[in-house]
C-alpha beads as a LAMMPS data file, in Angstrom:
LAMMPS data file: protein, C-alpha beads

449 atoms
448 bonds

1 atom types
1 bond types

-500.0 500.0 xlo xhi
-500.0 500.0 ylo yhi
-500.0 500.0 zlo zhi

Masses

1 110.0

Atoms # bond

1 1 1 206.113 -107.963 -80.363
2 1 1 205.037 -107.328 -84.058
3 1 1 207.975 -109.791 -85.361
4 1 1 205.810 -111.900 -87.372
5 1 1 204.366 -108.807 -89.357
6 1 1 207.735 -107.231 -89.930
7 1 1 209.012 -110.129 -91.480
8 1 1 206.041 -110.340 -93.556
9 1 1 206.757 -106.765 -94.532
10 1 1 210.059 -107.263 -95.483
11 1 1 209.505 -110.426 -97.297
12 1 1 207.197 -109.099 -99.616
13 1 1 209.081 -106.009 -100.361
14 1 1 212.266 -108.057 -101.276
15 1 1 210.226 -109.401 -103.962
16 1 1 209.936 -106.379 -105.862
17 1 1 213.775 -105.821 -107.293
18 1 1 213.195 -103.970 -110.636
19 1 1 210.941 -101.099 -111.940
20 1 1 207.750 -101.928 -113.864
21 1 1 207.854 -105.691 -113.012
22 1 1 203.844 -105.946 -112.601
23 1 1 204.750 -110.068 -112.032
24 1 1 206.828 -109.369 -109.205
25 1 1 204.383 -106.763 -107.784
26 1 1 201.535 -109.692 -108.179
27 1 1 204.136 -112.193 -106.036
28 1 1 204.591 -109.683 -103.551
29 1 1 200.708 -108.879 -102.777
30 1 1 199.968 -112.727 -102.444
31 1 1 202.737 -113.230 -100.226
32 1 1 201.483 -110.235 -98.089
33 1 1 198.115 -111.624 -98.187
34 1 1 198.623 -114.870 -96.877
35 1 1 201.048 -113.755 -94.026
36 1 1 198.576 -111.234 -93.015
37 1 1 195.498 -114.060 -92.766
38 1 1 197.971 -116.090 -91.038
39 1 1 198.737 -113.340 -88.375
40 1 1 195.211 -112.806 -87.301
41 1 1 194.662 -109.723 -89.436
42 1 1 190.997 -109.566 -90.199
43 1 1 189.961 -110.656 -93.966
44 1 1 188.378 -107.324 -94.912
45 1 1 191.424 -105.390 -93.455
46 1 1 193.678 -107.652 -95.927
47 1 1 191.561 -107.054 -98.791
48 1 1 191.065 -103.609 -98.363
49 1 1 195.152 -103.016 -97.655
50 1 1 196.168 -104.986 -100.490
51 1 1 193.560 -103.329 -102.857
52 1 1 194.815 -100.054 -101.843
53 1 1 198.520 -100.873 -101.977
54 1 1 198.189 -102.399 -105.654
55 1 1 196.570 -99.167 -106.863
56 1 1 199.060 -97.062 -105.340
57 1 1 202.223 -98.672 -106.499
58 1 1 200.665 -99.134 -110.488
59 1 1 199.810 -95.449 -110.098
60 1 1 203.354 -94.284 -109.791
61 1 1 205.310 -96.969 -111.432
62 1 1 205.980 -100.445 -109.932
63 1 1 209.225 -100.370 -107.326
64 1 1 210.313 -100.932 -104.379
65 1 1 210.277 -97.567 -102.726
66 1 1 206.889 -97.125 -104.383
67 1 1 205.865 -100.458 -102.761
68 1 1 207.511 -99.565 -99.359
69 1 1 205.742 -95.842 -99.184
70 1 1 202.184 -97.243 -100.464
71 1 1 202.316 -99.614 -97.660
72 1 1 203.546 -97.566 -94.840
73 1 1 200.692 -94.758 -95.904
74 1 1 198.032 -97.366 -96.325
75 1 1 198.609 -99.072 -92.815
76 1 1 198.823 -95.666 -91.077
77 1 1 195.386 -95.097 -92.399
78 1 1 194.185 -98.469 -91.163
79 1 1 195.856 -97.892 -87.943
80 1 1 194.253 -94.446 -87.509
81 1 1 190.749 -93.603 -85.918
82 1 1 189.064 -90.544 -85.186
83 1 1 189.892 -89.321 -81.830
84 1 1 192.546 -89.051 -79.199
85 1 1 195.908 -91.000 -79.020
86 1 1 197.822 -91.983 -75.854
87 1 1 196.877 -90.159 -72.513
88 1 1 195.179 -86.932 -73.365
89 1 1 194.395 -85.069 -69.994
90 1 1 191.175 -83.028 -69.482
91 1 1 190.988 -79.371 -69.434
92 1 1 190.560 -79.324 -65.538
93 1 1 191.634 -82.314 -63.414
94 1 1 191.236 -84.763 -62.081
95 1 1 190.878 -86.354 -65.755
96 1 1 188.612 -89.194 -65.394
97 1 1 188.633 -92.937 -66.701
98 1 1 186.499 -95.669 -66.756
99 1 1 188.242 -99.078 -67.275
100 1 1 185.907 -101.561 -69.236
101 1 1 186.701 -105.074 -70.501
102 1 1 185.455 -108.555 -69.854
103 1 1 186.516 -110.624 -67.056
104 1 1 190.174 -112.478 -67.625
105 1 1 191.220 -109.378 -70.074
106 1 1 193.424 -108.227 -67.856
107 1 1 191.511 -105.239 -67.081
108 1 1 192.543 -104.523 -63.561
109 1 1 196.216 -105.304 -63.988
110 1 1 196.204 -102.980 -66.838
111 1 1 194.416 -100.136 -64.746
112 1 1 197.618 -100.671 -62.535
113 1 1 199.872 -100.303 -65.291
114 1 1 198.523 -97.188 -66.698
115 1 1 198.590 -95.436 -62.814
116 1 1 202.072 -96.500 -62.851
117 1 1 202.710 -95.100 -66.285
118 1 1 200.971 -91.803 -65.387
119 1 1 203.088 -91.484 -62.168
120 1 1 206.528 -92.281 -63.086
121 1 1 206.547 -90.829 -66.893
122 1 1 204.085 -88.085 -66.521
123 1 1 204.698 -87.281 -62.791
124 1 1 200.989 -87.063 -62.243
125 1 1 198.819 -87.809 -58.800
126 1 1 196.970 -90.572 -59.313
127 1 1 193.808 -91.999 -57.611
128 1 1 192.465 -95.493 -58.386
129 1 1 188.920 -96.807 -57.884
130 1 1 188.115 -100.438 -56.934
131 1 1 184.604 -100.745 -58.556
132 1 1 184.958 -104.256 -59.430
133 1 1 182.653 -106.024 -56.951
134 1 1 181.963 -109.196 -59.103
135 1 1 184.968 -110.952 -58.878
136 1 1 185.835 -111.584 -55.382
137 1 1 189.614 -111.326 -56.194
138 1 1 189.802 -108.170 -57.961
139 1 1 189.595 -105.665 -54.893
140 1 1 192.673 -107.319 -53.019
141 1 1 194.536 -107.508 -56.348
142 1 1 193.955 -103.883 -57.311
143 1 1 195.359 -103.328 -53.466
144 1 1 198.214 -105.170 -54.150
145 1 1 198.941 -103.527 -57.349
146 1 1 198.441 -99.508 -55.886
147 1 1 200.719 -100.522 -52.665
148 1 1 203.271 -101.728 -55.282
149 1 1 203.492 -98.802 -57.141
150 1 1 202.546 -96.434 -54.721
151 1 1 199.634 -94.759 -55.626
152 1 1 196.082 -94.460 -53.555
153 1 1 193.477 -96.849 -53.636
154 1 1 189.655 -96.123 -52.943
155 1 1 188.300 -99.365 -52.150
156 1 1 185.209 -101.132 -49.838
157 1 1 184.224 -104.741 -50.433
158 1 1 181.204 -104.081 -48.931
159 1 1 179.711 -101.272 -50.803
160 1 1 178.047 -100.842 -53.830
161 1 1 179.952 -99.579 -56.888
162 1 1 178.289 -96.695 -57.351
163 1 1 178.878 -95.635 -53.958
164 1 1 182.493 -96.263 -54.183
165 1 1 182.925 -94.075 -57.551
166 1 1 180.843 -91.424 -55.803
167 1 1 183.595 -91.437 -53.210
168 1 1 186.317 -91.395 -55.731
169 1 1 185.218 -88.567 -57.250
170 1 1 185.017 -86.782 -54.391
171 1 1 188.447 -87.769 -53.236
172 1 1 189.580 -87.187 -56.209
173 1 1 188.764 -83.229 -56.200
174 1 1 189.250 -82.684 -52.698
175 1 1 192.738 -84.333 -53.014
176 1 1 193.815 -82.202 -56.053
177 1 1 194.283 -85.520 -57.941
178 1 1 195.038 -85.229 -61.815
179 1 1 193.504 -88.603 -62.859
180 1 1 191.056 -90.829 -61.595
181 1 1 191.099 -94.335 -62.989
182 1 1 187.856 -96.533 -62.078
183 1 1 188.114 -100.265 -62.551
184 1 1 184.667 -101.753 -63.389
185 1 1 183.568 -105.151 -63.085
186 1 1 183.308 -107.489 -65.815
187 1 1 181.672 -110.775 -66.936
188 1 1 182.737 -114.119 -68.889
189 1 1 180.304 -112.913 -71.524
190 1 1 178.488 -109.644 -72.764
191 1 1 175.047 -109.357 -70.633
192 1 1 172.295 -106.810 -69.747
193 1 1 173.060 -106.697 -65.799
194 1 1 176.994 -105.852 -66.822
195 1 1 175.969 -103.160 -69.182
196 1 1 173.184 -101.581 -66.849
197 1 1 175.935 -101.835 -63.898
198 1 1 178.329 -99.775 -66.274
199 1 1 175.597 -97.356 -67.594
200 1 1 174.896 -96.278 -63.817
201 1 1 178.582 -96.012 -63.472
202 1 1 179.100 -93.917 -66.252
203 1 1 176.142 -91.782 -65.770
204 1 1 177.771 -91.078 -62.159
205 1 1 181.189 -90.670 -63.157
206 1 1 180.839 -88.498 -66.215
207 1 1 184.005 -89.811 -67.645
208 1 1 186.588 -88.028 -70.104
209 1 1 187.758 -91.629 -71.458
210 1 1 185.755 -94.869 -71.285
211 1 1 188.779 -97.611 -72.494
212 1 1 187.753 -100.945 -73.124
213 1 1 190.962 -103.498 -72.480
214 1 1 190.633 -106.520 -75.056
215 1 1 192.886 -109.609 -74.487
216 1 1 195.051 -109.791 -77.570
217 1 1 195.134 -113.546 -77.337
218 1 1 191.389 -113.653 -78.481
219 1 1 192.542 -112.290 -81.778
220 1 1 189.267 -111.214 -83.933
221 1 1 187.001 -111.936 -80.876
222 1 1 188.729 -108.906 -79.396
223 1 1 187.316 -106.839 -82.089
224 1 1 183.934 -108.019 -82.009
225 1 1 183.703 -107.531 -77.945
226 1 1 185.113 -104.095 -78.678
227 1 1 182.560 -103.322 -81.036
228 1 1 179.657 -103.897 -79.004
229 1 1 180.820 -102.157 -75.868
230 1 1 181.266 -99.400 -78.236
231 1 1 177.551 -99.623 -79.420
232 1 1 176.303 -100.572 -75.482
233 1 1 177.948 -97.856 -73.747
234 1 1 180.312 -95.769 -76.169
235 1 1 184.169 -96.120 -75.511
236 1 1 186.811 -93.442 -76.454
237 1 1 189.542 -96.337 -76.715
238 1 1 190.777 -99.721 -77.008
239 1 1 193.927 -101.288 -74.632
240 1 1 195.368 -104.444 -76.216
241 1 1 196.305 -106.290 -73.230
242 1 1 199.203 -109.573 -73.177
243 1 1 200.058 -108.376 -76.754
244 1 1 203.699 -109.298 -75.716
245 1 1 202.209 -112.922 -75.856
246 1 1 200.652 -112.854 -79.136
247 1 1 203.253 -113.650 -81.653
248 1 1 200.925 -112.965 -84.763
249 1 1 200.028 -109.752 -83.835
250 1 1 197.650 -109.030 -86.400
251 1 1 194.737 -107.940 -84.364
252 1 1 196.599 -104.496 -83.342
253 1 1 195.739 -103.648 -87.295
254 1 1 192.081 -104.401 -87.199
255 1 1 190.793 -102.791 -84.247
256 1 1 191.019 -99.123 -84.969
257 1 1 189.436 -99.951 -88.487
258 1 1 186.858 -101.877 -87.730
259 1 1 185.739 -100.625 -84.258
260 1 1 186.564 -97.246 -85.237
261 1 1 187.871 -96.012 -82.276
262 1 1 191.332 -95.563 -81.588
263 1 1 193.950 -98.243 -80.064
264 1 1 195.102 -96.277 -77.103
265 1 1 197.966 -98.719 -75.418
266 1 1 199.551 -102.114 -75.652
267 1 1 200.594 -104.477 -72.821
268 1 1 204.269 -105.204 -73.847
269 1 1 204.923 -107.693 -70.921
270 1 1 203.866 -108.826 -67.486
271 1 1 205.313 -105.767 -65.273
272 1 1 203.983 -103.004 -64.113
273 1 1 206.324 -100.850 -66.663
274 1 1 204.988 -102.586 -69.757
275 1 1 202.574 -100.577 -71.274
276 1 1 203.404 -98.445 -74.423
277 1 1 201.124 -95.613 -76.210
278 1 1 200.333 -96.770 -79.758
279 1 1 200.949 -93.843 -81.779
280 1 1 199.893 -95.170 -85.585
281 1 1 202.760 -93.474 -87.343
282 1 1 205.463 -94.525 -84.525
283 1 1 204.017 -98.091 -84.674
284 1 1 204.027 -98.059 -88.872
285 1 1 207.841 -97.216 -88.377
286 1 1 208.407 -100.353 -86.254
287 1 1 206.464 -102.467 -88.336
288 1 1 208.367 -101.249 -91.414
289 1 1 211.853 -102.040 -89.495
290 1 1 212.431 -98.592 -88.991
291 1 1 212.265 -98.553 -85.058
292 1 1 211.030 -95.420 -83.360
293 1 1 213.313 -93.396 -81.830
294 1 1 211.192 -90.317 -80.910
295 1 1 208.925 -93.093 -78.451
296 1 1 212.340 -94.380 -77.514
297 1 1 213.674 -90.732 -75.918
298 1 1 210.358 -89.861 -74.464
299 1 1 210.462 -93.320 -72.491
300 1 1 214.397 -92.796 -71.563
301 1 1 213.612 -89.359 -70.368
302 1 1 210.785 -90.044 -68.257
303 1 1 212.709 -92.593 -66.077
304 1 1 216.673 -91.664 -66.474
305 1 1 218.021 -88.255 -64.771
306 1 1 219.687 -86.261 -67.057
307 1 1 222.685 -85.290 -64.243
308 1 1 222.670 -88.830 -63.152
309 1 1 222.771 -89.762 -67.022
310 1 1 226.016 -87.117 -67.567
311 1 1 227.625 -88.206 -64.430
312 1 1 227.596 -91.840 -65.348
313 1 1 228.799 -91.026 -68.797
314 1 1 231.872 -89.187 -67.843
315 1 1 232.634 -92.106 -65.168
316 1 1 232.744 -94.403 -68.256
317 1 1 234.599 -92.333 -70.605
318 1 1 237.508 -92.271 -67.447
319 1 1 237.145 -95.876 -66.847
320 1 1 235.671 -95.914 -63.469
321 1 1 232.448 -97.452 -63.746
322 1 1 231.992 -99.521 -60.818
323 1 1 229.657 -102.132 -59.376
324 1 1 227.382 -99.385 -57.415
325 1 1 227.111 -97.714 -60.886
326 1 1 226.142 -101.152 -62.071
327 1 1 223.239 -101.645 -59.598
328 1 1 222.059 -98.289 -60.369
329 1 1 221.499 -98.591 -64.013
330 1 1 220.027 -101.875 -63.423
331 1 1 217.567 -100.230 -61.392
332 1 1 216.903 -97.169 -63.851
333 1 1 216.399 -99.670 -66.823
334 1 1 213.767 -102.068 -65.011
335 1 1 211.959 -98.848 -65.261
336 1 1 211.874 -98.776 -68.691
337 1 1 209.841 -101.918 -69.104
338 1 1 210.353 -104.931 -71.286
339 1 1 214.062 -105.312 -73.009
340 1 1 212.708 -106.889 -76.037
341 1 1 210.486 -103.712 -76.633
342 1 1 213.229 -101.344 -75.915
343 1 1 215.414 -102.885 -78.367
344 1 1 212.811 -103.325 -80.919
345 1 1 212.598 -99.468 -80.965
346 1 1 216.214 -99.241 -82.055
347 1 1 216.183 -98.632 -86.154
348 1 1 217.845 -102.179 -87.321
349 1 1 217.576 -103.912 -84.380
350 1 1 214.291 -105.840 -84.555
351 1 1 216.391 -108.943 -85.385
352 1 1 218.428 -108.620 -81.564
353 1 1 215.001 -107.886 -79.758
354 1 1 213.818 -110.874 -81.281
355 1 1 216.712 -113.149 -80.137
356 1 1 217.167 -111.668 -76.396
357 1 1 213.500 -112.584 -75.876
358 1 1 211.845 -111.279 -72.741
359 1 1 214.642 -110.850 -70.653
360 1 1 213.485 -110.397 -66.882
361 1 1 216.439 -107.707 -64.963
362 1 1 214.635 -109.107 -61.895
363 1 1 214.341 -113.026 -61.836
364 1 1 216.708 -114.387 -64.196
365 1 1 219.566 -116.352 -62.842
366 1 1 222.303 -114.486 -64.137
367 1 1 221.305 -110.965 -62.713
368 1 1 220.302 -112.958 -59.287
369 1 1 223.708 -114.268 -59.062
370 1 1 225.649 -111.201 -59.832
371 1 1 223.486 -109.053 -57.271
372 1 1 224.421 -111.851 -54.374
373 1 1 228.074 -111.387 -55.554
374 1 1 227.696 -107.547 -55.107
375 1 1 226.213 -108.208 -51.697
376 1 1 228.868 -109.819 -50.580
377 1 1 231.189 -106.958 -51.109
378 1 1 232.334 -104.301 -48.928
379 1 1 231.870 -100.866 -49.942
380 1 1 234.901 -100.202 -51.061
381 1 1 234.978 -103.315 -52.973
382 1 1 232.138 -102.377 -55.194
383 1 1 233.614 -98.882 -55.659
384 1 1 236.698 -100.342 -56.840
385 1 1 236.666 -103.213 -58.583
386 1 1 240.583 -103.660 -58.767
387 1 1 240.573 -104.437 -55.249
388 1 1 239.331 -107.819 -55.970
389 1 1 242.431 -110.225 -54.930
390 1 1 241.848 -114.075 -54.678
391 1 1 241.299 -114.076 -51.128
392 1 1 238.777 -111.419 -51.186
393 1 1 237.086 -113.345 -54.090
394 1 1 236.834 -116.304 -52.150
395 1 1 235.461 -114.602 -49.068
396 1 1 232.691 -112.916 -51.726
397 1 1 231.958 -116.400 -53.173
398 1 1 231.203 -117.849 -49.809
399 1 1 228.967 -115.100 -48.688
400 1 1 227.059 -114.834 -52.321
401 1 1 226.582 -119.021 -52.400
402 1 1 228.572 -119.262 -55.671
403 1 1 232.177 -120.803 -56.539
404 1 1 234.995 -118.799 -57.057
405 1 1 235.207 -119.810 -60.905
406 1 1 231.398 -118.073 -60.983
407 1 1 232.653 -115.000 -59.206
408 1 1 235.795 -115.198 -61.898
409 1 1 233.465 -115.173 -64.818
410 1 1 231.066 -112.142 -63.580
411 1 1 233.949 -110.031 -63.030
412 1 1 235.729 -110.441 -66.174
413 1 1 232.047 -110.190 -67.742
414 1 1 231.515 -106.825 -65.910
415 1 1 235.128 -105.411 -66.969
416 1 1 234.494 -106.515 -70.538
417 1 1 231.202 -104.606 -70.580
418 1 1 232.981 -101.442 -68.812
419 1 1 235.488 -101.505 -71.761
420 1 1 233.129 -102.385 -74.389
421 1 1 231.339 -99.003 -72.927
422 1 1 234.364 -97.022 -72.667
423 1 1 234.989 -97.721 -76.442
424 1 1 231.409 -96.853 -77.199
425 1 1 231.412 -93.647 -75.643
426 1 1 234.634 -92.758 -77.808
427 1 1 234.285 -91.073 -81.301
428 1 1 232.526 -93.379 -83.611
429 1 1 232.202 -96.213 -81.353
430 1 1 228.204 -96.371 -81.206
431 1 1 228.353 -96.009 -85.004
432 1 1 230.596 -98.857 -85.632
433 1 1 228.286 -101.390 -82.838
434 1 1 225.420 -100.336 -84.792
435 1 1 227.057 -101.741 -88.342
436 1 1 228.185 -104.535 -86.679
437 1 1 225.061 -105.841 -85.003
438 1 1 222.473 -104.844 -88.131
439 1 1 224.631 -106.878 -89.900
440 1 1 223.891 -109.928 -87.835
441 1 1 227.472 -109.640 -86.046
442 1 1 228.002 -109.699 -82.451
443 1 1 230.279 -107.371 -80.574
444 1 1 233.257 -106.556 -82.817
445 1 1 236.070 -107.788 -81.475
446 1 1 237.762 -104.421 -81.613
447 1 1 235.874 -103.340 -79.178
448 1 1 237.136 -105.396 -76.022
449 1 1 240.371 -104.777 -76.911

Bonds

1 1 1 2
2 1 2 3
3 1 3 4
4 1 4 5
5 1 5 6
6 1 6 7
7 1 7 8
8 1 8 9
9 1 9 10
10 1 10 11
11 1 11 12
12 1 12 13
13 1 13 14
14 1 14 15
15 1 15 16
16 1 16 17
17 1 17 18
18 1 18 19
19 1 19 20
20 1 20 21
21 1 21 22
22 1 22 23
23 1 23 24
24 1 24 25
25 1 25 26
26 1 26 27
27 1 27 28
28 1 28 29
29 1 29 30
30 1 30 31
31 1 31 32
32 1 32 33
33 1 33 34
34 1 34 35
35 1 35 36
36 1 36 37
37 1 37 38
38 1 38 39
39 1 39 40
40 1 40 41
41 1 41 42
42 1 42 43
43 1 43 44
44 1 44 45
45 1 45 46
46 1 46 47
47 1 47 48
48 1 48 49
49 1 49 50
50 1 50 51
51 1 51 52
52 1 52 53
53 1 53 54
54 1 54 55
55 1 55 56
56 1 56 57
57 1 57 58
58 1 58 59
59 1 59 60
60 1 60 61
61 1 61 62
62 1 62 63
63 1 63 64
64 1 64 65
65 1 65 66
66 1 66 67
67 1 67 68
68 1 68 69
69 1 69 70
70 1 70 71
71 1 71 72
72 1 72 73
73 1 73 74
74 1 74 75
75 1 75 76
76 1 76 77
77 1 77 78
78 1 78 79
79 1 79 80
80 1 80 81
81 1 81 82
82 1 82 83
83 1 83 84
84 1 84 85
85 1 85 86
86 1 86 87
87 1 87 88
88 1 88 89
89 1 89 90
90 1 90 91
91 1 91 92
92 1 92 93
93 1 93 94
94 1 94 95
95 1 95 96
96 1 96 97
97 1 97 98
98 1 98 99
99 1 99 100
100 1 100 101
101 1 101 102
102 1 102 103
103 1 103 104
104 1 104 105
105 1 105 106
106 1 106 107
107 1 107 108
108 1 108 109
109 1 109 110
110 1 110 111
111 1 111 112
112 1 112 113
113 1 113 114
114 1 114 115
115 1 115 116
116 1 116 117
117 1 117 118
118 1 118 119
119 1 119 120
120 1 120 121
121 1 121 122
122 1 122 123
123 1 123 124
124 1 124 125
125 1 125 126
126 1 126 127
127 1 127 128
128 1 128 129
129 1 129 130
130 1 130 131
131 1 131 132
132 1 132 133
133 1 133 134
134 1 134 135
135 1 135 136
136 1 136 137
137 1 137 138
138 1 138 139
139 1 139 140
140 1 140 141
141 1 141 142
142 1 142 143
143 1 143 144
144 1 144 145
145 1 145 146
146 1 146 147
147 1 147 148
148 1 148 149
149 1 149 150
150 1 150 151
151 1 151 152
152 1 152 153
153 1 153 154
154 1 154 155
155 1 155 156
156 1 156 157
157 1 157 158
158 1 158 159
159 1 159 160
160 1 160 161
161 1 161 162
162 1 162 163
163 1 163 164
164 1 164 165
165 1 165 166
166 1 166 167
167 1 167 168
168 1 168 169
169 1 169 170
170 1 170 171
171 1 171 172
172 1 172 173
173 1 173 174
174 1 174 175
175 1 175 176
176 1 176 177
177 1 177 178
178 1 178 179
179 1 179 180
180 1 180 181
181 1 181 182
182 1 182 183
183 1 183 184
184 1 184 185
185 1 185 186
186 1 186 187
187 1 187 188
188 1 188 189
189 1 189 190
190 1 190 191
191 1 191 192
192 1 192 193
193 1 193 194
194 1 194 195
195 1 195 196
196 1 196 197
197 1 197 198
198 1 198 199
199 1 199 200
200 1 200 201
201 1 201 202
202 1 202 203
203 1 203 204
204 1 204 205
205 1 205 206
206 1 206 207
207 1 207 208
208 1 208 209
209 1 209 210
210 1 210 211
211 1 211 212
212 1 212 213
213 1 213 214
214 1 214 215
215 1 215 216
216 1 216 217
217 1 217 218
218 1 218 219
219 1 219 220
220 1 220 221
221 1 221 222
222 1 222 223
223 1 223 224
224 1 224 225
225 1 225 226
226 1 226 227
227 1 227 228
228 1 228 229
229 1 229 230
230 1 230 231
231 1 231 232
232 1 232 233
233 1 233 234
234 1 234 235
235 1 235 236
236 1 236 237
237 1 237 238
238 1 238 239
239 1 239 240
240 1 240 241
241 1 241 242
242 1 242 243
243 1 243 244
244 1 244 245
245 1 245 246
246 1 246 247
247 1 247 248
248 1 248 249
249 1 249 250
250 1 250 251
251 1 251 252
252 1 252 253
253 1 253 254
254 1 254 255
255 1 255 256
256 1 256 257
257 1 257 258
258 1 258 259
259 1 259 260
260 1 260 261
261 1 261 262
262 1 262 263
263 1 263 264
264 1 264 265
265 1 265 266
266 1 266 267
267 1 267 268
268 1 268 269
269 1 269 270
270 1 270 271
271 1 271 272
272 1 272 273
273 1 273 274
274 1 274 275
275 1 275 276
276 1 276 277
277 1 277 278
278 1 278 279
279 1 279 280
280 1 280 281
281 1 281 282
282 1 282 283
283 1 283 284
284 1 284 285
285 1 285 286
286 1 286 287
287 1 287 288
288 1 288 289
289 1 289 290
290 1 290 291
291 1 291 292
292 1 292 293
293 1 293 294
294 1 294 295
295 1 295 296
296 1 296 297
297 1 297 298
298 1 298 299
299 1 299 300
300 1 300 301
301 1 301 302
302 1 302 303
303 1 303 304
304 1 304 305
305 1 305 306
306 1 306 307
307 1 307 308
308 1 308 309
309 1 309 310
310 1 310 311
311 1 311 312
312 1 312 313
313 1 313 314
314 1 314 315
315 1 315 316
316 1 316 317
317 1 317 318
318 1 318 319
319 1 319 320
320 1 320 321
321 1 321 322
322 1 322 323
323 1 323 324
324 1 324 325
325 1 325 326
326 1 326 327
327 1 327 328
328 1 328 329
329 1 329 330
330 1 330 331
331 1 331 332
332 1 332 333
333 1 333 334
334 1 334 335
335 1 335 336
336 1 336 337
337 1 337 338
338 1 338 339
339 1 339 340
340 1 340 341
341 1 341 342
342 1 342 343
343 1 343 344
344 1 344 345
345 1 345 346
346 1 346 347
347 1 347 348
348 1 348 349
349 1 349 350
350 1 350 351
351 1 351 352
352 1 352 353
353 1 353 354
354 1 354 355
355 1 355 356
356 1 356 357
357 1 357 358
358 1 358 359
359 1 359 360
360 1 360 361
361 1 361 362
362 1 362 363
363 1 363 364
364 1 364 365
365 1 365 366
366 1 366 367
367 1 367 368
368 1 368 369
369 1 369 370
370 1 370 371
371 1 371 372
372 1 372 373
373 1 373 374
374 1 374 375
375 1 375 376
376 1 376 377
377 1 377 378
378 1 378 379
379 1 379 380
380 1 380 381
381 1 381 382
382 1 382 383
383 1 383 384
384 1 384 385
385 1 385 386
386 1 386 387
387 1 387 388
388 1 388 389
389 1 389 390
390 1 390 391
391 1 391 392
392 1 392 393
393 1 393 394
394 1 394 395
395 1 395 396
396 1 396 397
397 1 397 398
398 1 398 399
399 1 399 400
400 1 400 401
401 1 401 402
402 1 402 403
403 1 403 404
404 1 404 405
405 1 405 406
406 1 406 407
407 1 407 408
408 1 408 409
409 1 409 410
410 1 410 411
411 1 411 412
412 1 412 413
413 1 413 414
414 1 414 415
415 1 415 416
416 1 416 417
417 1 417 418
418 1 418 419
419 1 419 420
420 1 420 421
421 1 421 422
422 1 422 423
423 1 423 424
424 1 424 425
425 1 425 426
426 1 426 427
427 1 427 428
428 1 428 429
429 1 429 430
430 1 430 431
431 1 431 432
432 1 432 433
433 1 433 434
434 1 434 435
435 1 435 436
436 1 436 437
437 1 437 438
438 1 438 439
439 1 439 440
440 1 440 441
441 1 441 442
442 1 442 443
443 1 443 444
444 1 444 445
445 1 445 446
446 1 446 447
447 1 447 448
448 1 448 449
């Protein structure tokens, strides 16, 4: 998501090779300025960032470390606005959140993603209210989403939005819900009718938070509309949807600074799992290519059971990893969200993340073939892959709609992956792998022996 910006920062930093080389500093700043403007960062933000970095570097002496530190500190300042970060719960439940935005911004989908995150990662009881009655398909879309993620919904296409909100508030209190998310109406453009409706809903709901959902693909327009919503009804945070589709990523650098409210979340993919908290110091770390280990640990801890993880680890070390374990781990990985986003959180792995693109653990041809093959196995074959002789492989291939060559290839890949995992679990194995990958190579040949 931050590929373009990260490359810009790396390129600028690499321009400075010697101490007290002001000419190199000037070149680095000029290149950085051009790159940021190309990445859709607002010109005022770019100007302020460049001037501040130049001043800070010169104050301590030109050098690569000085430049890097100045850039990181100033980015942190620009990305930070007064207010909450991530999701903050009210002292007394339910926490009421008003979801606002223009039509087509991804507001309804983002409401579902936020509900999913609160349910799965925070283990909260969530209620969603469908108060968007302007767009005909909005209620049905929200009904499908809430059924998919397993959260409760208050909806009635024949009622007024205000009545739905009143009913949802009562249900949230009576049902002891932790969070109530209210999906409100949008328009193709800001108008008085929209704002009047939002103000009346705000008065009824008395929300703890008002999130404005902005389409990252609209670039600087997202900043302008967020500022208007802040002025008209007051917002406490911005959520950038479709950020994974915005290869430039520059809009994220301007929202908090220009609008004066924190950027709270970014949409990192199309699935319900793909919503990330926007924590400025962590984002700066990723922008500088240093990853986000803290965020990665939080995300994995929320979806991976520690007891199960230890059990799998023992099996891997003993070389007993089987096809049932593989399917189980696939389901766990899906809960983590976009693979590209996960890989980019590991220090030094942003280049690898760029290479894998948007790996889909549900719909890719390879994953479908693997699942079809495993589904055609007997329980004993799944538990013990060594049982798979030629006659069994022929039967499995026929059942899966594959040929035996494909089955042989998948089984070989599985066994190689199990060997790699066993090697990585040994002392120094992970260190060897990380060193190889960060150097731009593939899997170290020794790991497959």
